[in-house]
mmCIF file of the N, C-alpha and C atoms, coordinates in Angstrom:
data_MODEL
# 
_entry.id   MODEL 
# 
loop_
_atom_site.group_PDB 
_atom_site.id 
_atom_site.type_symbol 
_atom_site.label_atom_id 
_atom_site.label_alt_id 
_atom_site.label_comp_id 
_atom_site.label_asym_id 
_atom_site.label_entity_id 
_atom_site.label_seq_id 
_atom_site.pdbx_PDB_ins_code 
_atom_site.Cartn_x 
_atom_site.Cartn_y 
_atom_site.Cartn_z 
_atom_site.occupancy 
_atom_site.B_iso_or_equiv 
_atom_site.pdbx_formal_charge 
_atom_site.auth_seq_id 
_atom_site.auth_comp_id 
_atom_site.auth_asym_id 
_atom_site.auth_atom_id 
_atom_site.pdbx_PDB_model_num 
ATOM 1   N N  . UNK A 1 1  ? 11.292  4.251   4.328  1.00 0.00 ? 1  UNK A N  1 
ATOM 2   C CA . UNK A 1 1  ? 10.432  3.715   4.584  1.00 0.00 ? 1  UNK A CA 1 
ATOM 3   C C  . UNK A 1 1  ? 10.157  3.739   6.126  1.00 0.00 ? 1  UNK A C  1 
ATOM 4   N N  . UNK A 1 2  ? 9.255   3.314   6.839  1.00 0.00 ? 2  UNK A N  1 
ATOM 5   C CA . UNK A 1 2  ? 9.268   3.348   8.402  1.00 0.00 ? 2  UNK A CA 1 
ATOM 6   C C  . UNK A 1 2  ? 7.820   1.964   8.265  1.00 0.00 ? 2  UNK A C  1 
ATOM 7   N N  . UNK A 1 3  ? 8.419   1.703   9.571  1.00 0.00 ? 3  UNK A N  1 
ATOM 8   C CA . UNK A 1 3  ? 8.236   0.060   10.588 1.00 0.00 ? 3  UNK A CA 1 
ATOM 9   C C  . UNK A 1 3  ? 8.056   0.902   11.900 1.00 0.00 ? 3  UNK A C  1 
ATOM 10  N N  . UNK A 1 4  ? 6.515   0.202   11.890 1.00 0.00 ? 4  UNK A N  1 
ATOM 11  C CA . UNK A 1 4  ? 5.982   0.324   12.636 1.00 0.00 ? 4  UNK A CA 1 
ATOM 12  C C  . UNK A 1 4  ? 4.939   -0.678  13.569 1.00 0.00 ? 4  UNK A C  1 
ATOM 13  N N  . UNK A 1 5  ? 4.997   -0.676  14.511 1.00 0.00 ? 5  UNK A N  1 
ATOM 14  C CA . UNK A 1 5  ? 4.144   -1.414  15.827 1.00 0.00 ? 5  UNK A CA 1 
ATOM 15  C C  . UNK A 1 5  ? 3.276   -1.999  16.259 1.00 0.00 ? 5  UNK A C  1 
ATOM 16  N N  . UNK A 1 6  ? 1.489   -2.815  16.282 1.00 0.00 ? 6  UNK A N  1 
ATOM 17  C CA . UNK A 1 6  ? 1.133   -1.875  16.130 1.00 0.00 ? 6  UNK A CA 1 
ATOM 18  C C  . UNK A 1 6  ? 0.472   -3.316  17.416 1.00 0.00 ? 6  UNK A C  1 
ATOM 19  N N  . UNK A 1 7  ? -0.300  -2.393  18.365 1.00 0.00 ? 7  UNK A N  1 
ATOM 20  C CA . UNK A 1 7  ? -0.743  -3.969  19.496 1.00 0.00 ? 7  UNK A CA 1 
ATOM 21  C C  . UNK A 1 7  ? -1.755  -3.673  19.059 1.00 0.00 ? 7  UNK A C  1 
ATOM 22  N N  . UNK A 1 8  ? -2.495  -4.562  18.915 1.00 0.00 ? 8  UNK A N  1 
ATOM 23  C CA . UNK A 1 8  ? -4.478  -5.356  18.436 1.00 0.00 ? 8  UNK A CA 1 
ATOM 24  C C  . UNK A 1 8  ? -5.031  -6.659  19.531 1.00 0.00 ? 8  UNK A C  1 
ATOM 25  N N  . UNK A 1 9  ? -5.150  -6.426  20.965 1.00 0.00 ? 9  UNK A N  1 
ATOM 26  C CA . UNK A 1 9  ? -5.528  -6.790  21.751 1.00 0.00 ? 9  UNK A CA 1 
ATOM 27  C C  . UNK A 1 9  ? -6.820  -7.747  21.064 1.00 0.00 ? 9  UNK A C  1 
ATOM 28  N N  . UNK A 1 10 ? -7.222  -8.047  21.336 1.00 0.00 ? 10 UNK A N  1 
ATOM 29  C CA . UNK A 1 10 ? -8.737  -8.427  20.700 1.00 0.00 ? 10 UNK A CA 1 
ATOM 30  C C  . UNK A 1 10 ? -8.497  -9.056  19.294 1.00 0.00 ? 10 UNK A C  1 
ATOM 31  N N  . UNK A 1 11 ? -6.871  -9.424  18.529 1.00 0.00 ? 11 UNK A N  1 
ATOM 32  C CA . UNK A 1 11 ? -6.770  -10.364 17.747 1.00 0.00 ? 11 UNK A CA 1 
ATOM 33  C C  . UNK A 1 11 ? -5.994  -11.470 18.378 1.00 0.00 ? 11 UNK A C  1 
ATOM 34  N N  . UNK A 1 12 ? -6.302  -12.458 18.034 1.00 0.00 ? 12 UNK A N  1 
ATOM 35  C CA . UNK A 1 12 ? -5.998  -13.971 19.672 1.00 0.00 ? 12 UNK A CA 1 
ATOM 36  C C  . UNK A 1 12 ? -5.346  -14.705 18.489 1.00 0.00 ? 12 UNK A C  1 
ATOM 37  N N  . UNK A 1 13 ? -7.140  -14.656 17.540 1.00 0.00 ? 13 UNK A N  1 
ATOM 38  C CA . UNK A 1 13 ? -7.367  -16.434 17.077 1.00 0.00 ? 13 UNK A CA 1 
ATOM 39  C C  . UNK A 1 13 ? -6.790  -16.082 15.324 1.00 0.00 ? 13 UNK A C  1 
ATOM 40  N N  . UNK A 1 14 ? -6.588  -17.158 15.069 1.00 0.00 ? 14 UNK A N  1 
ATOM 41  C CA . UNK A 1 14 ? -5.512  -17.328 13.728 1.00 0.00 ? 14 UNK A CA 1 
ATOM 42  C C  . UNK A 1 14 ? -6.586  -17.032 12.445 1.00 0.00 ? 14 UNK A C  1 
ATOM 43  N N  . UNK A 1 15 ? -7.728  -16.964 13.361 1.00 0.00 ? 15 UNK A N  1 
ATOM 44  C CA . UNK A 1 15 ? -8.743  -16.000 12.273 1.00 0.00 ? 15 UNK A CA 1 
ATOM 45  C C  . UNK A 1 15 ? -8.528  -14.580 12.109 1.00 0.00 ? 15 UNK A C  1 
ATOM 46  N N  . UNK A 1 16 ? -8.862  -14.182 13.058 1.00 0.00 ? 16 UNK A N  1 
ATOM 47  C CA . UNK A 1 16 ? -8.611  -12.767 13.179 1.00 0.00 ? 16 UNK A CA 1 
ATOM 48  C C  . UNK A 1 16 ? -7.628  -11.907 13.021 1.00 0.00 ? 16 UNK A C  1 
ATOM 49  N N  . UNK A 1 17 ? -6.500  -12.770 13.535 1.00 0.00 ? 17 UNK A N  1 
ATOM 50  C CA . UNK A 1 17 ? -5.006  -12.477 12.614 1.00 0.00 ? 17 UNK A CA 1 
ATOM 51  C C  . UNK A 1 17 ? -5.277  -13.017 10.919 1.00 0.00 ? 17 UNK A C  1 
ATOM 52  N N  . UNK A 1 18 ? -5.452  -13.940 9.990  1.00 0.00 ? 18 UNK A N  1 
ATOM 53  C CA . UNK A 1 18 ? -6.158  -13.393 9.092  1.00 0.00 ? 18 UNK A CA 1 
ATOM 54  C C  . UNK A 1 18 ? -7.023  -12.775 8.766  1.00 0.00 ? 18 UNK A C  1 
ATOM 55  N N  . UNK A 1 19 ? -7.379  -12.467 8.993  1.00 0.00 ? 19 UNK A N  1 
ATOM 56  C CA . UNK A 1 19 ? -9.192  -11.357 8.715  1.00 0.00 ? 19 UNK A CA 1 
ATOM 57  C C  . UNK A 1 19 ? -7.851  -9.093  8.681  1.00 0.00 ? 19 UNK A C  1 
ATOM 58  N N  . UNK A 1 20 ? -6.926  -9.849  9.761  1.00 0.00 ? 20 UNK A N  1 
ATOM 59  C CA . UNK A 1 20 ? -6.632  -7.798  10.240 1.00 0.00 ? 20 UNK A CA 1 
ATOM 60  C C  . UNK A 1 20 ? -4.304  -7.969  9.165  1.00 0.00 ? 20 UNK A C  1 
ATOM 61  N N  . UNK A 1 21 ? -4.672  -9.383  8.740  1.00 0.00 ? 21 UNK A N  1 
ATOM 62  C CA . UNK A 1 21 ? -3.513  -9.883  7.352  1.00 0.00 ? 21 UNK A CA 1 
ATOM 63  C C  . UNK A 1 21 ? -4.467  -9.740  6.168  1.00 0.00 ? 21 UNK A C  1 
ATOM 64  N N  . UNK A 1 22 ? -5.906  -9.561  5.246  1.00 0.00 ? 22 UNK A N  1 
ATOM 65  C CA . UNK A 1 22 ? -5.978  -9.857  4.222  1.00 0.00 ? 22 UNK A CA 1 
ATOM 66  C C  . UNK A 1 22 ? -6.585  -8.285  4.884  1.00 0.00 ? 22 UNK A C  1 
ATOM 67  N N  . UNK A 1 23 ? -6.738  -7.211  5.503  1.00 0.00 ? 23 UNK A N  1 
ATOM 68  C CA . UNK A 1 23 ? -7.487  -5.700  5.498  1.00 0.00 ? 23 UNK A CA 1 
ATOM 69  C C  . UNK A 1 23 ? -6.576  -5.020  5.035  1.00 0.00 ? 23 UNK A C  1 
ATOM 70  N N  . UNK A 1 24 ? -5.293  -5.072  5.789  1.00 0.00 ? 24 UNK A N  1 
ATOM 71  C CA . UNK A 1 24 ? -3.120  -4.810  5.444  1.00 0.00 ? 24 UNK A CA 1 
ATOM 72  C C  . UNK A 1 24 ? -2.976  -5.137  3.446  1.00 0.00 ? 24 UNK A C  1 
ATOM 73  N N  . UNK A 1 25 ? -3.981  -6.583  3.040  1.00 0.00 ? 25 UNK A N  1 
ATOM 74  C CA . UNK A 1 25 ? -2.602  -6.767  1.781  1.00 0.00 ? 25 UNK A CA 1 
ATOM 75  C C  . UNK A 1 25 ? -3.175  -5.579  0.752  1.00 0.00 ? 25 UNK A C  1 
ATOM 76  N N  . UNK A 1 26 ? -4.544  -5.605  0.745  1.00 0.00 ? 26 UNK A N  1 
ATOM 77  C CA . UNK A 1 26 ? -5.222  -4.739  0.005  1.00 0.00 ? 26 UNK A CA 1 
ATOM 78  C C  . UNK A 1 26 ? -5.418  -3.034  -0.114 1.00 0.00 ? 26 UNK A C  1 
ATOM 79  N N  . UNK A 1 27 ? -4.051  -2.954  1.224  1.00 0.00 ? 27 UNK A N  1 
ATOM 80  C CA . UNK A 1 27 ? -4.064  -1.422  1.538  1.00 0.00 ? 27 UNK A CA 1 
ATOM 81  C C  . UNK A 1 27 ? -2.213  -1.122  0.564  1.00 0.00 ? 27 UNK A C  1 
ATOM 82  N N  . UNK A 1 28 ? -2.701  0.209   -0.813 1.00 0.00 ? 28 UNK A N  1 
ATOM 83  C CA . UNK A 1 28 ? -1.314  0.578   -0.745 1.00 0.00 ? 28 UNK A CA 1 
ATOM 84  C C  . UNK A 1 28 ? -0.381  1.763   0.120  1.00 0.00 ? 28 UNK A C  1 
ATOM 85  N N  . UNK A 1 29 ? 0.903   0.780   -0.081 1.00 0.00 ? 29 UNK A N  1 
ATOM 86  C CA . UNK A 1 29 ? 1.621   1.789   1.165  1.00 0.00 ? 29 UNK A CA 1 
ATOM 87  C C  . UNK A 1 29 ? 1.747   1.152   1.890  1.00 0.00 ? 29 UNK A C  1 
ATOM 88  N N  . UNK A 1 30 ? 1.614   -0.413  2.050  1.00 0.00 ? 30 UNK A N  1 
ATOM 89  C CA . UNK A 1 30 ? 1.112   -0.905  3.191  1.00 0.00 ? 30 UNK A CA 1 
ATOM 90  C C  . UNK A 1 30 ? 2.065   -2.479  2.970  1.00 0.00 ? 30 UNK A C  1 
ATOM 91  N N  . UNK A 1 31 ? 2.450   -2.860  3.857  1.00 0.00 ? 31 UNK A N  1 
ATOM 92  C CA . UNK A 1 31 ? 3.249   -4.046  3.537  1.00 0.00 ? 31 UNK A CA 1 
ATOM 93  C C  . UNK A 1 31 ? 3.811   -5.022  4.964  1.00 0.00 ? 31 UNK A C  1 
ATOM 94  N N  . UNK A 1 32 ? 2.965   -5.990  5.668  1.00 0.00 ? 32 UNK A N  1 
ATOM 95  C CA . UNK A 1 32 ? 2.491   -6.696  7.344  1.00 0.00 ? 32 UNK A CA 1 
ATOM 96  C C  . UNK A 1 32 ? 3.507   -7.741  6.890  1.00 0.00 ? 32 UNK A C  1 
ATOM 97  N N  . UNK A 1 33 ? 4.853   -7.244  7.801  1.00 0.00 ? 33 UNK A N  1 
ATOM 98  C CA . UNK A 1 33 ? 6.062   -7.784  8.820  1.00 0.00 ? 33 UNK A CA 1 
ATOM 99  C C  . UNK A 1 33 ? 5.609   -9.029  9.379  1.00 0.00 ? 33 UNK A C  1 
ATOM 100 N N  . UNK A 1 34 ? 5.321   -8.724  10.163 1.00 0.00 ? 34 UNK A N  1 
ATOM 101 C CA . UNK A 1 34 ? 4.436   -9.912  10.826 1.00 0.00 ? 34 UNK A CA 1 
ATOM 102 C C  . UNK A 1 34 ? 3.612   -9.565  11.867 1.00 0.00 ? 34 UNK A C  1 
ATOM 103 N N  . UNK A 1 35 ? 2.697   -11.144 12.322 1.00 0.00 ? 35 UNK A N  1 
ATOM 104 C CA . UNK A 1 35 ? 1.780   -10.675 13.086 1.00 0.00 ? 35 UNK A CA 1 
ATOM 105 C C  . UNK A 1 35 ? 1.537   -12.030 13.798 1.00 0.00 ? 35 UNK A C  1 
ATOM 106 N N  . UNK A 1 36 ? 1.225   -11.594 14.917 1.00 0.00 ? 36 UNK A N  1 
ATOM 107 C CA . UNK A 1 36 ? 1.476   -11.853 15.807 1.00 0.00 ? 36 UNK A CA 1 
ATOM 108 C C  . UNK A 1 36 ? -0.115  -11.798 17.142 1.00 0.00 ? 36 UNK A C  1 
ATOM 109 N N  . UNK A 1 37 ? -0.670  -12.781 18.079 1.00 0.00 ? 37 UNK A N  1 
ATOM 110 C CA . UNK A 1 37 ? -2.120  -12.636 18.171 1.00 0.00 ? 37 UNK A CA 1 
ATOM 111 C C  . UNK A 1 37 ? -1.004  -10.976 19.389 1.00 0.00 ? 37 UNK A C  1 
ATOM 112 N N  . UNK A 1 38 ? -2.260  -10.426 18.335 1.00 0.00 ? 38 UNK A N  1 
ATOM 113 C CA . UNK A 1 38 ? -2.409  -9.346  19.562 1.00 0.00 ? 38 UNK A CA 1 
ATOM 114 C C  . UNK A 1 38 ? -1.768  -8.855  19.316 1.00 0.00 ? 38 UNK A C  1 
ATOM 115 N N  . UNK A 1 39 ? -0.242  -8.264  18.312 1.00 0.00 ? 39 UNK A N  1 
ATOM 116 C CA . UNK A 1 39 ? 0.073   -7.760  17.849 1.00 0.00 ? 39 UNK A CA 1 
ATOM 117 C C  . UNK A 1 39 ? 0.852   -7.614  16.073 1.00 0.00 ? 39 UNK A C  1 
ATOM 118 N N  . UNK A 1 40 ? 0.998   -6.448  15.115 1.00 0.00 ? 40 UNK A N  1 
ATOM 119 C CA . UNK A 1 40 ? 1.304   -6.537  13.483 1.00 0.00 ? 40 UNK A CA 1 
ATOM 120 C C  . UNK A 1 40 ? 2.074   -5.930  13.568 1.00 0.00 ? 40 UNK A C  1 
ATOM 121 N N  . UNK A 1 41 ? 3.469   -6.376  12.909 1.00 0.00 ? 41 UNK A N  1 
ATOM 122 C CA . UNK A 1 41 ? 4.605   -4.885  12.389 1.00 0.00 ? 41 UNK A CA 1 
ATOM 123 C C  . UNK A 1 41 ? 4.492   -4.875  11.313 1.00 0.00 ? 41 UNK A C  1 
ATOM 124 N N  . UNK A 1 42 ? 4.627   -3.562  10.816 1.00 0.00 ? 42 UNK A N  1 
ATOM 125 C CA . UNK A 1 42 ? 3.724   -3.685  9.900  1.00 0.00 ? 42 UNK A CA 1 
ATOM 126 C C  . UNK A 1 42 ? 4.989   -2.139  9.344  1.00 0.00 ? 42 UNK A C  1 
ATOM 127 N N  . UNK A 1 43 ? 4.930   -2.382  7.792  1.00 0.00 ? 43 UNK A N  1 
ATOM 128 C CA . UNK A 1 43 ? 6.041   -1.107  7.051  1.00 0.00 ? 43 UNK A CA 1 
ATOM 129 C C  . UNK A 1 43 ? 5.365   -0.501  6.428  1.00 0.00 ? 43 UNK A C  1 
ATOM 130 N N  . UNK A 1 44 ? 5.150   1.012   6.757  1.00 0.00 ? 44 UNK A N  1 
ATOM 131 C CA . UNK A 1 44 ? 4.882   1.726   5.265  1.00 0.00 ? 44 UNK A CA 1 
ATOM 132 C C  . UNK A 1 44 ? 5.568   2.471   4.420  1.00 0.00 ? 44 UNK A C  1 
ATOM 133 N N  . UNK A 1 45 ? 5.076   2.426   3.189  1.00 0.00 ? 45 UNK A N  1 
ATOM 134 C CA . UNK A 1 45 ? 5.720   3.168   1.811  1.00 0.00 ? 45 UNK A CA 1 
ATOM 135 C C  . UNK A 1 45 ? 4.810   4.008   1.017  1.00 0.00 ? 45 UNK A C  1 
ATOM 136 N N  . UNK A 1 46 ? 4.641   4.856   1.601  1.00 0.00 ? 46 UNK A N  1 
ATOM 137 C CA . UNK A 1 46 ? 3.496   6.386   2.030  1.00 0.00 ? 46 UNK A CA 1 
ATOM 138 C C  . UNK A 1 46 ? 1.632   5.781   2.254  1.00 0.00 ? 46 UNK A C  1 
ATOM 139 N N  . UNK A 1 47 ? 1.858   4.963   2.788  1.00 0.00 ? 47 UNK A N  1 
ATOM 140 C CA . UNK A 1 47 ? 1.072   5.277   4.060  1.00 0.00 ? 47 UNK A CA 1 
ATOM 141 C C  . UNK A 1 47 ? 0.974   6.092   5.477  1.00 0.00 ? 47 UNK A C  1 
ATOM 142 N N  . UNK A 1 48 ? 0.511   6.294   6.326  1.00 0.00 ? 48 UNK A N  1 
ATOM 143 C CA . UNK A 1 48 ? 0.652   6.766   7.077  1.00 0.00 ? 48 UNK A CA 1 
ATOM 144 C C  . UNK A 1 48 ? -0.405  5.958   8.234  1.00 0.00 ? 48 UNK A C  1 
ATOM 145 N N  . UNK A 1 49 ? 0.609   5.653   9.853  1.00 0.00 ? 49 UNK A N  1 
ATOM 146 C CA . UNK A 1 49 ? -0.160  4.826   10.540 1.00 0.00 ? 49 UNK A CA 1 
ATOM 147 C C  . UNK A 1 49 ? -1.754  5.382   10.926 1.00 0.00 ? 49 UNK A C  1 
ATOM 148 N N  . UNK A 1 50 ? -1.798  6.514   10.519 1.00 0.00 ? 50 UNK A N  1 
ATOM 149 C CA . UNK A 1 50 ? -3.829  6.852   10.753 1.00 0.00 ? 50 UNK A CA 1 
ATOM 150 C C  . UNK A 1 50 ? -4.459  6.283   9.936  1.00 0.00 ? 50 UNK A C  1 
ATOM 151 N N  . UNK A 1 51 ? -4.387  6.018   9.537  1.00 0.00 ? 51 UNK A N  1 
ATOM 152 C CA . UNK A 1 51 ? -5.121  5.279   7.919  1.00 0.00 ? 51 UNK A CA 1 
ATOM 153 C C  . UNK A 1 51 ? -4.857  3.750   7.915  1.00 0.00 ? 51 UNK A C  1 
ATOM 154 N N  . UNK A 1 52 ? -3.378  3.149   8.097  1.00 0.00 ? 52 UNK A N  1 
ATOM 155 C CA . UNK A 1 52 ? -3.919  2.045   9.298  1.00 0.00 ? 52 UNK A CA 1 
ATOM 156 C C  . UNK A 1 52 ? -3.960  1.624   10.428 1.00 0.00 ? 52 UNK A C  1 
ATOM 157 N N  . UNK A 1 53 ? -4.106  2.328   11.015 1.00 0.00 ? 53 UNK A N  1 
ATOM 158 C CA . UNK A 1 53 ? -5.136  2.370   12.347 1.00 0.00 ? 53 UNK A CA 1 
ATOM 159 C C  . UNK A 1 53 ? -6.460  1.728   12.079 1.00 0.00 ? 53 UNK A C  1 
ATOM 160 N N  . UNK A 1 54 ? -7.143  3.030   11.440 1.00 0.00 ? 54 UNK A N  1 
ATOM 161 C CA . UNK A 1 54 ? -8.359  3.521   11.122 1.00 0.00 ? 54 UNK A CA 1 
ATOM 162 C C  . UNK A 1 54 ? -8.415  1.961   9.922  1.00 0.00 ? 54 UNK A C  1 
ATOM 163 N N  . UNK A 1 55 ? -7.986  1.817   9.252  1.00 0.00 ? 55 UNK A N  1 
ATOM 164 C CA . UNK A 1 55 ? -8.365  0.386   8.618  1.00 0.00 ? 55 UNK A CA 1 
ATOM 165 C C  . UNK A 1 55 ? -8.700  -0.831  9.109  1.00 0.00 ? 55 UNK A C  1 
ATOM 166 N N  . UNK A 1 56 ? -8.044  -1.348  10.380 1.00 0.00 ? 56 UNK A N  1 
ATOM 167 C CA . UNK A 1 56 ? -7.577  -2.237  11.350 1.00 0.00 ? 56 UNK A CA 1 
ATOM 168 C C  . UNK A 1 56 ? -8.806  -1.853  12.347 1.00 0.00 ? 56 UNK A C  1 
ATOM 169 N N  . UNK A 1 57 ? -9.031  -0.535  12.674 1.00 0.00 ? 57 UNK A N  1 
ATOM 170 C CA . UNK A 1 57 ? -10.560 -0.283  13.971 1.00 0.00 ? 57 UNK A CA 1 
ATOM 171 C C  . UNK A 1 57 ? -12.055 -0.263  12.845 1.00 0.00 ? 57 UNK A C  1 
ATOM 172 N N  . UNK A 1 58 ? -11.829 0.185   11.444 1.00 0.00 ? 58 UNK A N  1 
ATOM 173 C CA . UNK A 1 58 ? -12.809 -0.888  10.747 1.00 0.00 ? 58 UNK A CA 1 
ATOM 174 C C  . UNK A 1 58 ? -12.733 -1.958  10.300 1.00 0.00 ? 58 UNK A C  1 
ATOM 175 N N  . UNK A 1 59 ? -12.478 -3.040  10.753 1.00 0.00 ? 59 UNK A N  1 
ATOM 176 C CA . UNK A 1 59 ? -12.418 -4.020  10.577 1.00 0.00 ? 59 UNK A CA 1 
ATOM 177 C C  . UNK A 1 59 ? -13.279 -5.140  11.816 1.00 0.00 ? 59 UNK A C  1 
ATOM 178 N N  . UNK A 1 60 ? -12.619 -3.987  12.974 1.00 0.00 ? 60 UNK A N  1 
ATOM 179 C CA . UNK A 1 60 ? -13.217 -5.090  14.319 1.00 0.00 ? 60 UNK A CA 1 
ATOM 180 C C  . UNK A 1 60 ? -12.446 -5.135  15.246 1.00 0.00 ? 60 UNK A C  1 
ATOM 181 N N  . UNK A 1 61 ? -10.727 -4.190  15.370 1.00 0.00 ? 61 UNK A N  1 
ATOM 182 C CA . UNK A 1 61 ? -9.799  -4.408  16.283 1.00 0.00 ? 61 UNK A CA 1 
ATOM 183 C C  . UNK A 1 61 ? -9.664  -3.342  16.420 1.00 0.00 ? 61 UNK A C  1 
ATOM 184 N N  . UNK A 1 62 ? -9.608  -3.149  17.385 1.00 0.00 ? 62 UNK A N  1 
ATOM 185 C CA . UNK A 1 62 ? -9.332  -1.629  17.865 1.00 0.00 ? 62 UNK A CA 1 
ATOM 186 C C  . UNK A 1 62 ? -7.678  -1.879  18.647 1.00 0.00 ? 62 UNK A C  1 
ATOM 187 N N  . UNK A 1 63 ? -6.976  -0.512  18.304 1.00 0.00 ? 63 UNK A N  1 
ATOM 188 C CA . UNK A 1 63 ? -5.238  -0.663  18.524 1.00 0.00 ? 63 UNK A CA 1 
ATOM 189 C C  . UNK A 1 63 ? -5.588  0.444   19.923 1.00 0.00 ? 63 UNK A C  1 
ATOM 190 N N  . UNK A 1 64 ? -4.343  -0.198  19.686 1.00 0.00 ? 64 UNK A N  1 
ATOM 191 C CA . UNK A 1 64 ? -4.367  0.468   21.832 1.00 0.00 ? 64 UNK A CA 1 
ATOM 192 C C  . UNK A 1 64 ? -3.683  1.233   21.536 1.00 0.00 ? 64 UNK A C  1 
ATOM 193 N N  . UNK A 1 65 ? -2.185  0.995   20.992 1.00 0.00 ? 65 UNK A N  1 
ATOM 194 C CA . UNK A 1 65 ? -1.304  2.283   20.607 1.00 0.00 ? 65 UNK A CA 1 
ATOM 195 C C  . UNK A 1 65 ? -1.498  3.192   20.015 1.00 0.00 ? 65 UNK A C  1 
ATOM 196 N N  . UNK A 1 66 ? -1.259  3.725   19.507 1.00 0.00 ? 66 UNK A N  1 
ATOM 197 C CA . UNK A 1 66 ? -2.054  5.020   18.129 1.00 0.00 ? 66 UNK A CA 1 
ATOM 198 C C  . UNK A 1 66 ? -1.087  5.298   17.800 1.00 0.00 ? 66 UNK A C  1 
# 
């Protein structure tokens, strides 16, 4: 398992954090450890960083530290 921290500058409100959380919750091999305004800490166990970034960006939130 690998833990990554992604910077998501436009994820500021509780609604935005919920959208990103729900996006990650539905992914296999991904466990959301912590979400705060502008940042998500994620544990990967089978999924790749690229797949997680792609899912978050598809939900409308650019990731700056890909």
